SEMIMAR-236048 format. One record per residue: x negated, y, z negated of N, C-alpha, C in turn; residue number from 1; residue in three letters. Coordinates in Angstrom, 3 decimals, padded with zeros to 6 digits, always signed. Layout:
REM residues N
n.X,n.Y,n.Z,ca.X,ca.Y,ca.Z,c.X,c.Y,c.Z,num,residuo
X,Y,Z,X,Y,Z,X,Y,Z,NUM,ALA .
...
***
This chain:
REM residues 80
n.X,n.Y,n.Z,ca.X,ca.Y,ca.Z,c.X,c.Y,c.Z,num,residuo
+007.495,-013.922,-005.686,+006.685,-013.652,-004.518,+006.136,-012.245,-004.622,1,MET .
+004.900,-012.086,-004.227,+004.252,-010.783,-004.257,+003.923,-010.374,-002.831,2,CYS .
+004.073,-009.104,-002.543,+003.845,-008.598,-001.202,+002.809,-007.490,-001.254,3,MET .
+001.817,-007.532,-000.387,+000.798,-006.486,-000.329,+001.361,-005.290,+000.443,4,ALA .
+001.246,-004.112,-000.145,+001.764,-002.894,+000.465,+000.601,-001.999,+000.857,5,ILE .
+000.492,-001.594,+002.130,-000.586,-000.695,+002.514,-000.318,+000.713,+001.980,6,PRO .
-001.349,+001.318,+001.394,-001.214,+002.647,+000.813,-002.441,+003.470,+001.158,7,SER .
-002.243,+004.774,+001.301,-003.309,+005.707,+001.651,-003.993,+006.201,+000.384,8,LEU .
-005.320,+006.126,+000.351,-006.087,+006.615,-000.795,-006.154,+008.140,-000.718,9,VAL .
-005.657,+008.804,-001.758,-005.620,+010.264,-001.818,-006.791,+010.809,-002.624,10,ILE .
-007.123,+010.129,-003.713,-008.265,+010.551,-004.530,-008.801,+009.353,-005.286,11,SER .
-010.060,+009.475,-005.709,-010.715,+008.401,-006.459,-011.416,+009.016,-007.662,12,ILE .
-011.227,+008.360,-008.803,-011.923,+008.764,-010.021,-012.371,+007.491,-010.734,13,GLU .
-013.661,+007.204,-010.643,-014.185,+005.982,-011.245,-013.628,+004.770,-010.547,14,GLY .
-013.044,+003.857,-011.323,-012.469,+002.625,-010.778,-010.981,+002.750,-010.473,15,ASP .
-010.454,+003.965,-010.494,-009.040,+004.188,-010.212,-008.877,+005.054,-008.971,16,LEU .
-007.853,+004.747,-008.191,-007.534,+005.550,-007.011,-006.080,+005.984,-007.096,17,ALA .
-005.816,+007.190,-006.649,-004.449,+007.656,-006.472,-004.095,+007.341,-005.028,18,LEU .
-003.019,+006.578,-004.819,-002.599,+006.175,-003.483,-001.169,+006.630,-003.237,19,VAL .
-000.800,+006.676,-001.944,+000.548,+007.094,-001.565,+001.107,+006.139,-000.541,20,GLU .
+002.379,+005.792,-000.712,+003.101,+004.962,+000.246,+004.570,+005.377,+000.233,21,CYS .
+005.114,+005.683,+001.397,+006.514,+006.114,+001.530,+006.833,+007.286,+000.601,22,PHE .
+005.869,+008.196,+000.410,+006.082,+009.384,-000.398,+005.927,+009.185,-001.892,23,GLY .
+005.650,+007.958,-002.320,+005.475,+007.656,-003.745,+003.981,+007.505,-004.030,24,VAL .
+003.518,+008.212,-005.068,+002.119,+008.111,-005.470,+002.004,+007.265,-006.726,25,GLN .
+000.901,+006.510,-006.798,+000.634,+005.708,-007.998,-000.856,+005.557,-008.153,26,ARG .
-001.258,+005.258,-009.359,-002.656,+004.999,-009.667,-002.881,+003.491,-009.597,27,SER .
-003.946,+003.086,-008.899,-004.264,+001.669,-008.780,-005.724,+001.426,-009.147,28,VAL .
-005.997,+000.213,-009.569,-007.335,-000.188,-009.982,-008.115,-000.693,-008.775,29,ASN .
-009.383,-000.305,-008.674,-010.234,-000.702,-007.552,-011.191,-001.845,-007.887,30,LEU .
-011.131,-002.382,-009.090,-012.097,-003.396,-009.522,-012.090,-004.666,-008.670,31,LEU .
-010.998,-004.993,-008.014,-010.936,-006.204,-007.197,-011.385,-005.984,-005.754,32,LEU .
-011.729,-004.757,-005.405,-012.139,-004.460,-004.038,-013.518,-005.038,-003.747,33,MET .
-013.649,-005.784,-002.638,-014.942,-006.373,-002.288,-015.894,-005.377,-001.617,34,PRO .
-015.381,-004.191,-001.273,-016.181,-003.180,-000.589,-015.796,-001.793,-001.079,35,GLU .
-016.675,-000.808,-000.877,-016.348,+000.557,-001.320,-015.126,+001.110,-000.588,36,PRO .
-014.424,+002.000,-001.261,-013.232,+002.644,-000.720,-013.460,+004.152,-000.750,37,VAL .
-012.970,+004.840,+000.258,-013.108,+006.295,+000.335,-011.731,+006.937,+000.490,38,ALA .
-011.654,+008.208,+000.144,-010.431,+008.974,+000.372,-010.121,+008.920,+001.871,39,VAL .
-008.870,+008.657,+002.204,-008.449,+008.540,+003.594,-008.349,+007.105,+004.071,40,GLY .
-008.919,+006.162,+003.307,-008.797,+004.743,+003.649,-007.402,+004.243,+003.304,41,ASP .
-006.991,+003.188,+003.989,-005.784,+002.458,+003.618,-006.213,+001.181,+002.910,42,TYR .
-005.502,+000.837,+001.853,-005.777,-000.382,+001.109,-004.466,-001.121,+000.869,43,VAL .
-004.569,-002.445,+000.795,-003.419,-003.251,+000.406,-003.360,-003.269,-001.114,44,PHE .
-002.156,-003.052,-001.667,-001.915,-003.031,-003.108,-001.118,-004.272,-003.481,45,ILE .
-001.590,-004.981,-004.492,-000.891,-006.169,-004.993,-000.392,-005.890,-006.407,46,MET .
+000.758,-006.433,-006.711,+001.354,-006.332,-008.046,+001.462,-004.877,-008.510,47,ALA .
+001.577,-003.956,-007.538,+001.776,-002.537,-007.837,+000.646,-001.948,-008.676,48,ASN .
-000.490,-002.661,-008.777,-001.537,-002.258,-009.705,-002.941,-002.312,-009.134,49,THR .
-003.242,-003.273,-008.265,-004.617,-003.506,-007.818,-004.758,-003.355,-006.308,50,TYR .
-005.774,-002.602,-005.896,-006.154,-002.576,-004.489,-006.989,-003.830,-004.243,51,ALA .
-006.683,-004.571,-003.173,-007.375,-005.842,-002.949,-008.086,-005.928,-001.603,52,VAL .
-007.751,-005.059,-000.664,-008.374,-005.147,+000.660,-008.222,-003.819,+001.391,53,GLU .
-009.297,-003.393,+002.058,-009.214,-002.205,+002.908,-008.689,-002.645,+004.266,54,ARG .
-007.803,-001.850,+004.864,-007.228,-002.188,+006.163,-007.355,-001.003,+007.108,55,VAL .
-007.360,-001.291,+008.400,-007.459,-000.228,+009.394,-006.170,+000.586,+009.414,56,SER .
-006.263,+001.833,+009.873,-005.033,+002.635,+010.000,-003.994,+001.974,+010.907,57,PRO .
-004.461,+001.243,+011.926,-003.528,+000.571,+012.841,-002.759,-000.549,+012.135,58,GLU .
-003.467,-001.354,+011.360,-002.819,-002.436,+010.606,-001.859,-001.852,+009.573,59,VAL .
-002.298,-000.777,+008.894,-001.432,-000.129,+007.904,-000.165,+000.393,+008.564,60,ALA .
-000.290,+001.063,+009.712,+000.877,+001.616,+010.410,+001.836,+000.509,+010.836,61,ALA .
+001.290,-000.588,+011.354,+002.132,-001.716,+011.768,+002.865,-002.317,+010.570,62,GLU .
+002.157,-002.513,+009.472,+002.773,-003.081,+008.263,+003.842,-002.156,+007.700,63,SER .
+003.537,-000.854,+007.651,+004.509,+000.107,+007.109,+005.749,+000.202,+007.992,64,LEU .
+005.567,+000.144,+009.316,+006.721,+000.179,+010.227,+007.615,-001.037,+009.999,65,ALA .
+006.995,-002.206,+009.840,+007.774,-003.423,+009.578,+008.507,-003.318,+008.237,66,TYR .
+007.808,-002.861,+007.195,+008.448,-002.724,+005.885,+009.613,-001.747,+005.938,67,LEU .
+009.431,-000.621,+006.634,+010.514,+000.364,+006.758,+011.714,-000.257,+007.453,68,LYS .
+011.449,-001.024,+008.510,+012.533,-001.691,+009.226,+013.292,-002.648,+008.312,69,GLU .
+012.568,-003.438,+007.552,+013.193,-004.400,+006.638,+013.968,-003.675,+005.545,70,VAL .
+013.377,-002.627,+004.982,+014.034,-001.903,+003.893,+015.257,-001.132,+004.363,71,LEU .
+015.279,-000.717,+005.626,+016.416,+000.030,+006.155,+017.577,-000.864,+006.588,72,ASP .
+017.331,-002.182,+006.726,+018.378,-003.121,+007.134,+019.366,-003.328,+005.993,73,GLU .
+020.646,-003.430,+006.290,+021.612,-003.756,+005.235,+021.347,-005.182,+004.720,74,PRO .
+021.542,-005.365,+003.436,+021.358,-006.689,+002.840,+022.453,-007.617,+003.327,75,ALA .
+022.143,-008.908,+003.373,+023.135,-009.902,+003.792,+024.352,-009.796,+002.879,76,ALA .
+025.497,-009.760,+003.470,+026.731,-009.680,+002.693,+027.224,-008.253,+002.469,77,GLY .
+026.380,-007.250,+002.759,+026.822,-005.863,+002.603,+027.829,-005.541,+003.708,78,ASP .
+028.812,-004.738,+003.374,+029.802,-004.315,+004.363,+029.164,-003.311,+005.309,79,ALA .
+029.505,-003.383,+006.566,+028.993,-002.439,+007.561,+029.791,-001.220,+007.473,80,TRP .
***
């Protein structure tokens, strides 16, 4: 299963963007984007490699809050 992660575009050079999510930066490819992307935009990242959709800051914040909640939960079977 693949999950789209919203990430903030920090810089763009050609078809590559430097994005940040949860303090981690990575370079992603913009070739699959159906519309132009600018620094400051949020984009969904698939397969840790490709930006596939631009999203509003509100949608990004909601998605990131949910992901943080899920990631902070103890895994099933973990001791409390």
